[in-house]
N, C-alpha and C positions, 0 to 999 in steps of 0.2 A: 813135410812142411819146410818152408824156407826160413833161413835165419835172418833175412832182410827185414822181417817185421818185428824186430826186437824193441827195446825201450826207445821212447821218444827222446830221452835226454842223452842219447848216444853222441850227438854232435854238439852238445851244449858246451859253453866255455868253462874251462877248468880254472879255478882260482889259483893265483900264485901262492906260493908258500910264504908265510909271514917272515919279515926280516928278523934277524937275531936282535934281541934287546940291546940297546946302547947303554952307555955308562950311567945315564940318568935313571934308567929303569932298574938297574941292578943295585940292590941294597946290600951293604955289608954289615957285619956285627959291630964294627968300630964306629958306626955313625951314631950321633946323638939321637935321643928320643924325638919323635916328631912333635912339632908345635901343636899347641891346643888350637881348636877352632876359634877363629877371631870373632865370629858372630853366631856363636852357638845359642845365645839368648838375645832375642830382638826386643828392644824397648818399643812396644807398640804405641804408647802415648806420644813418644818423641817422633816416631814415624808419621803418625796421624797429624801431629802439629806441623811438621815440616811440609807434608803434602798439602795441608790446608793453606799454609802461608804461601807456598809456591803457586797454588791455584788462584789465590787472591791477587798475587802479583801479576799473573798472566791475565786475569780478567781486567784489572785496573789498566794495565798497559794496552790491552786491546780496546777498551772503551776510550781511553785517551787518544789513541791513534785514530779511531773512528771519528771522534768529535773534531779532531784537528783537520782531517781531510774533508769532513762535511763543511766546516767553516771555510776552508780554502776553496772548495768548489763553489760555495755560495758566493764568495767574493769574486771569483773568476766569472761566474755566470752574470753577476751584476755588471761587471765591467764590460763583458762582451755583448750581452743581450740588451741591457737597459742603457748602456753607454752613459753612465753617470759622469764619467770624466769629461766626455765631449760636452755634455750639458753644462757642466761647471765652467768649462772654457768658453762656451758660447755666451753664458751669462756675464762672464768677466769682460769679454770683447764688447758686448752690447752696452754694459755699464760704462766702459771706457769711451765708446763712440758717442753715447748720449752726453757724457760729461764734456767731451770736446765740442759737440754741437751747441750745447747750452752755454759754453764759454765764448762762443762766437758772437756775432752782432746781435743786439737785443731785439732787432726787428724780426728775427727768424723764430722767436719763441712766442707762441700764441698764449692767450690768457688761460687756456686749460692745461698748459704745461707741455703740449705737443710741439714738435719742431716742424716748421714749415719753411723750407728753403725755396726761394724762387727758382724757376727753371734756368734762367740765365746764369745765376750764381752756381747752381748745381752742375750744369754742363761745363762751366769754366773750371770748377774743381776737378771734375772727371778728366778733362783734357790736360790739366796740370799734373795730375797724378799718373795717368796712363799714356799720355800723348808723347812723352819723351822717348 
């Protein structure tokens, strides 16, 4: 038989020897006694209370953030899609123009409150405004 069919681990990596312990790991007899464990007894009621309060804070913060962004996107959608601002500006311009026309000569205001400007006067106003 040949010796080439030995163990399969023959070429496996060999681990390095551990380092010598440093000064932190070496304990001497002149050291004081170790401290007692800081949390050897856990107050489960306090832990549950803090966990519950923390959970409530997270839920309230999440809901408040959700509502804020829902309100913000609703306002943004109204401004962009329904163009409320443009509608308000158009109403203001219409009201101003109607007031100016009604303040003009009394013969332009009909009995039903509508404004009727003769063509000659209207064309003269257009030429004055845009003809310059």
